[in-house]
C-alpha positions as CSV (number, residue, x, y, z in Angstrom):
1,M,135.6,55.3,58.3
2,W,134.3,54.0,55.0
3,W,135.9,50.5,55.1
4,V,134.2,49.7,58.4
5,Q,130.8,50.2,56.9
6,A,131.6,48.2,53.8
7,E,132.8,45.2,55.8
8,C,129.9,45.4,58.3
9,L,127.4,45.6,55.4
10,L,128.7,42.4,53.9
11,S,129.4,40.5,57.1
12,A,126.0,41.3,58.6
13,L,124.3,40.0,55.5
14,L,126.4,36.9,55.4
15,M,125.6,36.1,59.0
16,F,121.9,36.7,58.5
17,R,121.9,34.3,55.5
18,R,123.8,31.7,57.4
19,T,122.0,31.9,60.7
20,G,118.6,33.5,60.0
21,D,119.2,35.6,63.2
22,E,117.2,38.8,62.7
23,R,119.8,40.8,64.7
24,Y,122.1,40.4,61.7
25,R,119.5,41.5,59.3
26,G,118.9,44.6,61.6
27,A,122.6,45.3,61.6
28,F,122.7,45.1,57.8
29,E,119.7,47.4,57.4
30,L,121.1,50.0,59.9
31,T,124.4,50.0,58.2
32,L,122.9,50.4,54.8
33,G,120.8,53.2,56.1
34,W,123.9,54.9,57.5
35,I,125.7,54.6,54.2
36,A,122.7,55.9,52.2
37,E,122.0,58.8,54.5
38,L,125.5,60.0,55.5
39,Q,128.3,58.2,53.6
40,A,127.2,58.0,50.0
41,D,127.5,61.1,47.8
42,D,124.6,60.7,45.4
43,A,125.3,63.9,43.6
44,G,129.1,63.6,43.2
45,G,129.4,59.8,43.3
46,D,131.3,57.4,45.6
47,W,131.3,57.3,49.4
48,H,132.9,59.9,51.7
49,A,136.0,58.5,53.5
50,T,134.8,59.6,57.0
51,V,131.8,61.0,58.8
52,D,132.3,62.7,62.1
53,R,130.1,62.4,65.1
54,N,128.0,65.4,63.9
55,G,127.3,63.6,60.6
56,V,129.7,65.8,58.6
57,P,131.4,63.9,55.8
58,S,135.0,64.5,54.7
59,G,138.1,63.0,53.2
60,D,138.9,61.4,49.8
61,K,136.2,59.6,48.0
62,S,138.4,57.3,46.0
63,G,141.6,55.3,46.4
64,P,143.3,52.0,45.4
65,W,141.9,50.0,48.4
66,K,138.6,51.9,48.7
67,D,136.7,51.5,45.5
68,P,138.0,48.2,44.0
69,Y,138.4,46.2,47.2
70,H,136.5,47.0,50.3
71,Q,133.7,49.1,49.0
72,G,133.2,47.6,45.6
73,R,133.6,44.0,46.7
74,A,131.2,44.5,49.6
75,V,128.5,46.1,47.4
76,L,128.8,43.5,44.6
77,D,128.8,40.6,47.1
78,C,125.7,42.0,48.9
79,L,123.9,42.4,45.6
80,E,124.7,38.8,44.7
81,L,123.5,37.5,48.1
82,L,120.3,39.6,47.9
83,G,119.7,38.4,44.3
84,A,120.2,34.8,45.5
85,S,117.6,35.2,48.2
86,A,115.1,36.4,45.6
87,D,115.4,33.1,43.6
């Protein structure tokens, strides 16, 4: 489910930044990889709502909570955190 990945992405990065624990960095990287490989639709834009156990995406790719809140906020906050770590 798309919102789980969005919230995991942000929370794992926040925990890594706060604790320095490499397990959180690993969780962030694995989640980002999942999103890039299975959830994101590079050709059509947006993230698929769900991905089944066989890796088949389905469902709506947009909605009032999806893009502007969970997904958009998570991605923008991650970019800000990653930019801050480059400073």
